[in-house]
C-alpha positions, 0 to 999 in steps of 0.5 A: 818992872816985871809982873810975877806969874800968879802960879810961881809958888804953886810947886811949893804947895803953900797954903797961900795964893799969889794975887799979884806981884812985881819985881823991880830989878834982877841982878845976877853975879856969875863967877865965870872964871871960878864957876865950880868953886864960887857961888852965883849970886841972884839979887832981887830988888823991889820984890812986892807980892800980894798974897792971900789964904788959899781956900782949904778945898783948893789946898787939899786938892793941890796936896792930893794932886802933888801926892798923886804925881809923886806916887806916879813918879815912884811907880815909874821908877820902880818899873824901870828898876824892875825892867833893868835886872830882867834885861841884864838876866836875858843878856847873861843867859844869852852869853852863858848859852853862847859860851857853852856852845 
């Protein structure tokens, strides 16, 4: 028997909180010979979860944190995309300068 972590579903941003839970057995079937064409199967046997409603303030805070994290990731990506072309332009300019010499 495996005890579930209480934060296991937090990344799903559900309006529920896990109070406790346990898992009886996990069985994995991985087709090693045909791993790229056959599905891997995960069987969870005797999964029990006790859940309750998340307080509205907790849910709103979690949603805000998620949106903030998403915005930060988008900003980082935008910065990366802005940096790449400028580096390429520098390389192009240096190549054209060396060609004209």
